[in-house]
C-alpha positions, 0 to 999 in steps of 0.5 A, a space after each residue: 915577196 911570195 905571199 901565201 894565201 889563206 889555207 884550204 878550207 875543206 878536206 876531201 876523203 877518197 870515198 866521199 864522192 865530193 870534190 871540195 878540197 881546195 889547194 891554196 894559191 901563192 902570188 909570184 913576183 910578177 903577179 901571177 897566182 899559182 897553186 902550192 901543189 902542181 900536177 905532174 904529167 911526165 909519162 902521162 901520154 895518149 888517151 890514158 894520160 889525158 884521162 888521168 889529167 882530166 881526173 886530176 882537174 876534176 878532183 881539185 888540181 888547177 895546174 898541169 906541168 908539161 914540157 915539149 919533150 914530154 910529147 903530151 902537150 896535145 893531151 894536156 890541151 885536150 884535158 883542159 877542154 874536156 875538163 870543162 874548167 874555166 881556162 882562166 882558173 887553170 895554170 898550164 905550163 910547158 918547157 923549152 927543150 935544149 935543142 931549141 935555145 936559138 932565139 928564133 927557134 925558141 919563139 917558133 917552138 913556143 908557137 908550136 907548143 901552143 898549136 899542139 895544145 890548141 891553147 891561146 896562151 900558156 900560164 908558164 913557160 920554162 927553159 927546161 935545162 940551162 945546157 951550159 956547154 951549149 951556152 945559149 940559155 941567155 938567148 933562149 931567155 930573151 926569147 921567153 921575154 919576147 914571148 911574154 910580150 907577145 902574149 904567148 905566156 903569162 909568166 916565164 920561168 926556168 928549171 935546173 938553173 944554178 946560181 951562176 946561171 941565174 946571175 947571168 940572166 939577171 946581168 944580161 937581161 935584167 929579168 929573173 924567172 918567177 920560178 926555178 924548178 929543181 930536183 928536191 926531196 928530203 934526201 936532196 933538200 937544196 938548202 943553198 938554192 932555196 936560200 938564194 931563191 928566197 933572196 931573189 924572190 924566186 919560187 922554188 918548185 920541186 920536181 921528183 918530190 918523192 925521190 922517184 920512188 926510191 928508198 925515201 918512201 920506206 925511210 924509217 924516220 918518215 914512216 915513224 912520223 907518218 904513223 904518229 900523224 896517221 898519214 901516209 909517207 907520201 903525204 908527210 913528204 909533200 907536207 915537208 915540201 909545203 912547209 919549206 915554202 916549195 911547190 911539189 909536183 906529184 904525179 898520180 894516175 889513179 884518182 885515189 892517189 891524186 886525192 891523197 896527194 892533195 890532202 896535206 892541209 889539215 895537219 902540220 909537221 912539228 919543228 922537231 919533225 922538220 929538224 929530224 927530216 933535215 938529217 936525211 940530207 945526203 951529200 948528193 941525193 940526186 936520184 939520177 945524177 943529173 947535175 945542171 953544171 954538166 947535164 945536157 938535155 936536148 
């Protein structure tokens, strides 16, 4: 079972000058503790990207989500070292690209990911997409299992896997991922996948939790809830993810937005709020039409 730790004890305001806000942890099925909000690093590259990551770690995030294909693993590793944070207190993740699903290539890619970041290990390593037409995701998963045995990674996970992909992993390897990172927002709440994850004891992690800055942020219903609570629409949406038991991955370059995105633990959405937001679901609310049943990422 995924266990929720005690809630954060402190609230940080953008102008306080104090970095005291805590993000609660959960415990994954393999025993790794993991924060209920992860800092996204997609398109955070170079010096500016690295500095944004350092800022995020400074204000209280302790997990950075990256990928081989983001081409910023070096910036991630540099941010970890520059932050001055204890390595054991951080949760650093990267992902295997589709072009390296062959077993030996996958292991080499994980090694290269570590070299790029100059880290001794990753806390989490994911298969980025199942790429079902290629059909080698089980082979890639076997490589991640071996990487964990070798101490390259502490926990192994997947992104964008559908029920049939998870079933095949379980059938052929007997090992299920600790996390399945999927596109999820109020317009695309993924009820069936979340229910399956709960049944299989897999944590749901939400990418594009804000709908990639689409009309979601201007939705009248969410704006009404935000006004009542004296919160931003972004905070309401992130709180919605949290109350569903999902881990959102917001990205913010500015310190002010980084702090604001964390400030979701001093209020709750009512049961009626959650029911109202459930009505926002659309038949296919995907932002960019990336259906894992057909989408191929390399």
